[in-house]
C-alpha positions as CSV (number, residue, x, y, z in Angstrom):
1,M,-136.3,-169.6,173.7
2,P,-134.0,-167.0,175.3
3,L,-130.7,-166.4,173.7
4,S,-127.5,-166.7,175.6
5,E,-125.3,-163.5,175.7
6,Q,-122.2,-165.6,176.4
7,S,-122.9,-168.0,173.6
8,I,-123.2,-165.2,171.1
9,I,-119.9,-163.7,172.4
10,D,-118.3,-167.1,172.1
11,F,-119.6,-167.5,168.5
12,L,-118.1,-164.1,167.5
13,K,-114.8,-165.0,169.2
14,R,-114.6,-168.1,167.1
15,T,-115.7,-166.7,163.8
16,A,-115.0,-162.9,163.6
17,A,-111.9,-162.1,161.5
18,V,-109.1,-160.4,163.4
19,G,-106.7,-158.3,161.4
20,P,-103.0,-157.8,162.2
21,A,-103.6,-154.4,163.8
22,V,-105.9,-155.9,166.5
23,E,-104.1,-156.5,169.8
24,V,-107.2,-157.1,172.0
25,G,-110.5,-158.2,170.4
26,I,-113.9,-159.6,171.6
27,G,-114.2,-160.7,175.2
28,H,-112.7,-157.8,177.2
29,D,-114.0,-154.5,178.4
30,A,-112.8,-152.8,175.3
31,A,-110.8,-153.5,172.1
32,V,-107.2,-152.4,171.4
33,V,-105.9,-151.8,167.9
34,R,-102.4,-150.5,167.0
35,S,-101.9,-147.6,164.6
36,P,-99.1,-147.9,162.0
37,A,-96.9,-145.9,164.4
38,G,-97.6,-148.5,167.2
39,E,-99.9,-146.4,169.3
40,G,-102.5,-148.2,171.4
41,L,-106.0,-147.1,170.4
42,V,-108.9,-148.3,172.6
43,L,-112.4,-148.7,171.2
44,K,-115.7,-149.3,173.1
45,S,-119.4,-149.1,172.5
46,D,-122.4,-149.5,174.8
47,Q,-126.1,-149.1,174.6
48,T,-128.4,-147.5,177.2
49,I,-132.0,-148.6,176.6
50,E,-135.3,-147.4,178.0
51,E,-137.0,-150.0,180.3
52,V,-133.6,-151.9,180.5
53,H,-131.2,-149.4,181.9
54,F,-133.6,-146.6,182.9
55,V,-137.2,-145.7,183.3
56,R,-137.9,-142.4,181.5
57,R,-140.7,-141.1,183.8
58,E,-138.8,-141.9,187.0
59,Q,-135.4,-140.5,186.1
60,P,-134.2,-137.1,184.7
61,L,-133.0,-137.4,181.1
62,E,-129.9,-135.4,182.0
63,L,-128.8,-138.3,184.2
64,V,-129.7,-140.9,181.5
65,G,-127.4,-139.0,179.1
66,R,-124.7,-138.8,181.7
67,K,-125.0,-142.6,182.4
68,A,-124.7,-143.5,178.7
69,L,-121.3,-141.8,178.5
70,A,-120.1,-142.8,181.9
71,R,-120.7,-146.5,181.2
72,V,-118.3,-146.3,178.3
73,L,-115.7,-144.3,180.2
74,S,-115.9,-147.0,182.9
75,D,-114.9,-149.7,180.4
76,L,-112.0,-147.5,179.1
77,G,-110.9,-147.2,182.7
78,A,-110.9,-150.9,183.2
79,I,-108.4,-151.3,180.4
80,G,-106.3,-148.3,181.5
81,A,-107.1,-145.8,178.7
82,R,-107.5,-142.1,178.6
83,P,-110.8,-141.2,176.9
84,I,-110.4,-138.8,174.0
85,A,-113.6,-138.7,171.8
86,C,-117.0,-140.3,171.5
87,L,-119.9,-140.8,169.1
88,C,-123.5,-140.8,170.2
89,S,-126.4,-142.4,168.2
90,L,-130.0,-141.9,169.3
91,A,-133.1,-143.9,168.4
92,L,-136.2,-141.9,169.5
93,P,-139.9,-142.8,169.7
94,D,-142.6,-140.5,168.6
95,D,-143.4,-139.2,172.1
96,V,-140.0,-137.7,172.7
97,T,-139.8,-133.9,172.3
98,E,-136.8,-131.8,171.2
99,S,-136.5,-130.5,174.8
100,D,-136.2,-134.1,175.9
101,V,-133.4,-134.7,173.5
102,H,-131.6,-131.5,174.6
103,A,-131.9,-132.6,178.2
104,L,-130.4,-136.1,177.5
105,L,-127.6,-134.7,175.4
106,G,-127.0,-132.0,177.9
107,G,-126.2,-134.5,180.6
108,L,-123.9,-136.4,178.3
109,L,-122.1,-133.2,177.2
110,E,-121.7,-132.0,180.8
111,L,-119.7,-135.1,181.7
112,A,-117.9,-135.0,178.3
113,K,-116.7,-131.4,179.0
114,R,-115.6,-132.2,182.5
115,D,-113.6,-135.2,181.4
116,S,-112.2,-133.5,178.2
117,V,-114.0,-136.0,175.9
118,S,-115.1,-134.6,172.5
119,L,-118.4,-135.6,171.0
120,V,-117.5,-135.8,167.4
121,G,-120.6,-137.4,165.7
122,G,-123.2,-140.0,165.8
123,D,-126.6,-140.8,164.2
124,L,-130.3,-140.1,164.7
125,S,-133.1,-142.6,163.9
126,R,-136.6,-143.4,164.8
127,S,-137.4,-146.1,167.4
128,P,-140.8,-148.0,167.4
129,K,-140.7,-148.2,171.2
130,G,-138.4,-146.5,173.8
131,I,-135.3,-144.4,173.7
132,V,-132.0,-146.1,172.7
133,V,-128.7,-144.3,173.4
134,D,-125.6,-145.9,171.8
135,V,-122.3,-144.4,172.7
136,S,-118.9,-145.4,171.3
137,A,-115.6,-144.0,172.5
138,L,-112.0,-143.8,171.6
139,G,-109.2,-143.8,174.2
140,F,-105.4,-143.7,174.1
141,L,-103.1,-146.1,176.1
142,E,-100.2,-143.7,175.9
143,G,-97.6,-146.5,176.2
144,R,-99.3,-148.4,179.0
145,A,-100.0,-152.1,178.7
146,P,-103.8,-152.7,178.6
147,M,-105.3,-154.3,181.7
148,L,-107.4,-157.3,180.5
149,R,-109.7,-159.9,181.9
150,S,-107.1,-162.5,181.2
151,G,-103.8,-162.6,183.1
152,A,-105.0,-163.3,186.7
153,K,-102.7,-165.9,188.4
154,A,-103.4,-168.3,191.3
155,G,-102.3,-166.5,194.5
156,D,-103.3,-163.0,193.3
157,L,-105.5,-161.0,195.6
158,L,-108.9,-160.0,194.3
159,V,-109.4,-156.3,195.0
160,V,-112.2,-153.8,194.4
161,T,-111.8,-150.0,194.2
162,G,-114.9,-149.1,196.2
163,P,-118.2,-150.2,197.8
164,L,-120.7,-152.5,196.2
165,G,-124.5,-153.0,196.2
166,G,-127.6,-150.9,196.2
167,S,-126.9,-149.4,192.8
168,R,-130.6,-149.3,192.0
169,E,-131.1,-146.7,194.7
170,G,-129.5,-144.0,192.4
171,W,-125.9,-145.0,192.2
172,H,-126.3,-146.4,188.6
173,L,-127.2,-142.9,187.4
174,S,-124.6,-140.9,189.3
175,F,-121.5,-143.1,189.6
176,E,-118.0,-141.9,188.9
177,P,-116.3,-143.7,186.0
178,R,-112.9,-144.9,187.3
179,W,-110.9,-144.1,184.2
180,R,-108.4,-141.9,186.0
181,L,-107.7,-144.6,188.5
182,G,-107.6,-147.2,185.8
183,M,-104.8,-145.2,184.1
184,A,-102.8,-145.0,187.3
185,L,-103.4,-148.7,188.1
186,A,-102.3,-149.7,184.6
187,A,-99.2,-147.5,184.9
188,S,-98.3,-149.2,188.2
189,G,-97.7,-152.6,186.6
190,A,-99.1,-154.3,189.7
191,V,-102.4,-155.4,188.1
192,H,-102.6,-158.8,186.4
193,A,-106.2,-158.6,185.3
194,A,-109.1,-156.1,185.6
195,L,-112.7,-155.4,184.6
196,D,-115.4,-153.1,185.7
197,V,-118.2,-154.5,187.9
198,S,-121.3,-153.8,185.7
199,D,-123.1,-157.1,185.7
200,G,-122.7,-157.7,189.5
201,L,-119.7,-159.2,191.3
202,A,-121.1,-162.7,191.3
203,R,-121.2,-162.7,187.5
204,D,-118.1,-160.5,186.8
205,V,-115.8,-162.6,188.9
206,H,-116.8,-165.5,186.6
207,H,-116.0,-163.4,183.5
208,L,-112.5,-162.8,184.9
209,C,-112.0,-166.4,185.9
210,R,-113.2,-167.7,182.5
211,E,-110.8,-165.4,180.5
212,S,-107.9,-166.1,182.9
213,Q,-108.6,-169.8,183.3
214,V,-108.5,-169.7,187.1
215,G,-110.8,-170.1,190.1
216,A,-111.6,-167.6,192.8
217,R,-112.4,-167.5,196.6
218,I,-114.6,-164.6,197.7
219,E,-114.6,-163.7,201.4
220,L,-118.1,-162.4,201.9
221,G,-117.2,-160.7,205.2
222,S,-114.7,-158.6,203.4
223,L,-117.0,-157.1,200.8
224,P,-117.2,-153.3,201.2
225,L,-120.9,-152.5,201.3
226,R,-122.3,-149.2,199.9
227,E,-123.9,-146.8,202.4
228,L,-127.6,-146.2,201.4
229,A,-130.2,-143.7,202.3
230,G,-131.2,-143.6,206.0
231,G,-127.9,-144.9,207.2
232,R,-128.5,-148.4,205.8
233,R,-125.9,-150.4,204.1
234,A,-126.3,-152.6,201.1
235,T,-126.6,-156.3,201.9
236,I,-124.1,-159.0,200.8
237,E,-126.7,-160.3,198.4
238,Q,-127.0,-156.8,196.8
239,A,-123.2,-156.5,196.6
240,L,-123.1,-159.9,194.7
241,Q,-126.1,-159.5,192.5
242,D,-127.2,-155.9,191.8
243,G,-124.7,-154.9,189.2
244,E,-124.0,-151.4,187.8
245,D,-121.5,-150.7,190.6
246,F,-118.9,-149.6,188.1
247,E,-116.0,-150.1,190.5
248,L,-113.0,-152.0,189.2
249,L,-112.3,-155.6,190.1
250,L,-108.6,-156.3,190.0
251,A,-106.3,-159.3,190.3
252,V,-103.2,-157.9,192.1
253,A,-99.9,-159.6,193.0
254,P,-100.0,-159.9,196.8
255,D,-96.6,-158.3,197.3
256,R,-97.7,-155.3,195.2
257,L,-100.9,-154.3,196.9
258,A,-99.5,-152.3,199.7
259,G,-97.1,-150.5,197.4
260,L,-99.9,-149.2,195.2
261,S,-100.3,-146.3,197.5
262,K,-96.8,-145.2,196.6
263,F,-97.7,-144.7,192.9
264,D,-98.8,-141.1,193.4
265,R,-96.0,-140.0,191.1
266,H,-98.1,-141.4,188.2
267,R,-100.7,-138.7,188.9
268,K,-98.4,-136.0,187.4
269,E,-97.0,-138.3,184.7
270,L,-100.6,-139.1,183.5
271,R,-101.8,-135.5,183.8
272,L,-104.4,-136.4,186.4
273,P,-106.2,-134.0,188.8
274,E,-104.8,-133.4,192.2
275,E,-107.6,-135.5,193.8
276,T,-106.7,-138.6,191.8
277,S,-104.4,-140.4,194.1
278,L,-104.0,-144.1,194.6
279,S,-103.3,-143.4,198.3
280,L,-106.8,-142.1,198.5
281,L,-108.3,-145.1,196.7
282,A,-110.4,-147.4,198.9
283,L,-108.7,-150.6,197.7
284,T,-110.3,-153.6,199.5
285,A,-109.1,-157.2,199.2
286,I,-112.1,-159.4,198.9
287,G,-110.6,-162.8,198.1
288,Q,-108.0,-164.6,196.2
289,V,-107.4,-166.1,192.8
290,T,-107.1,-169.9,193.0
291,A,-106.5,-172.8,190.6
292,A,-109.2,-173.4,188.0
293,S,-110.0,-176.8,189.5
294,A,-111.1,-175.1,192.7
295,G,-114.0,-173.3,190.9
296,V,-115.5,-170.0,192.1
297,V,-116.6,-170.2,195.8
298,A,-117.8,-167.9,198.5
299,V,-116.7,-168.1,202.2
300,D,-119.1,-166.7,204.8
301,A,-118.3,-165.3,208.3
302,K,-118.4,-168.8,209.8
303,G,-115.9,-170.2,207.3
304,N,-118.6,-172.1,205.4
305,V,-117.5,-172.6,201.7
306,T,-120.2,-172.8,199.0
307,A,-120.1,-172.6,195.2
308,L,-120.8,-169.1,194.0
309,P,-122.9,-169.3,190.8
310,P,-122.7,-166.7,188.1
311,G,-125.6,-164.6,189.3
312,G,-125.8,-160.9,188.9
313,Y,-127.4,-159.3,185.8
314,Q,-127.7,-161.1,182.5
315,H,-129.4,-159.6,179.5
316,Q,-132.5,-161.6,178.4
317,L,-132.1,-161.8,174.6
318,G,-134.9,-163.1,172.5
319,A,-138.3,-164.5,173.6
């Protein structure tokens, strides 16, 4: 019988001990602990597994290594942290060569160097089948309040930071983790809730609604669809279900959305590159937060309202 990922998370939330230094625990994109001096330290780990997140013979190992780190940086961005350091543990099958490992780690290290993230350790082990890359990262909040999946309020606008859908056509290996924008959004104070769209919009909006105890209304005609090869655009179904878009899904106060473009001053305060500007950000309102009693619904171009089930990607655990 397949295991339920959500039921395991719920079990841990009920039973795992939480010490006094823990500010944010299980159930969000990353955890937050406070140092004795009160500094916000953000912790996150993620696995990238052969035949689950990549196919070795079809994709360069450099991009696999890059993806393994980028996935963790995306989660740090969803909470508003600056990434500082990471650990990388590898489990390797017998048919992997040393040059393969160099290629994989080279892709990870190239992104780490670009984003000033230090690889400070990890572990090596044997895998009976397939490559497993486990990356953990540390980030600093630097005085910003963390953006969490909880906190969305009825009346908030649901906003995404970029196009969705078609990630399987290469985007999932080359996406840009939005941690710089996440820092600026957290500093703005306009965001009530946030998460990165990794499991697909149809599932991740349910994650946000569950943690915030609200409902949601998604306007399908407003979804920004990714441009694909040959001038095609992703379909609405792909935007809802594909996953691994790694854009941020935000709940924003309606009267604050237009003003987000004025928060360019945060670029200098946060020591962000010149190109990191909220005014250049493709913020798109795709719906609204509603009362929990209204559920999660989708509205098509004709105004038809239907329930939006939690589709997207869900790990199949167990037999």
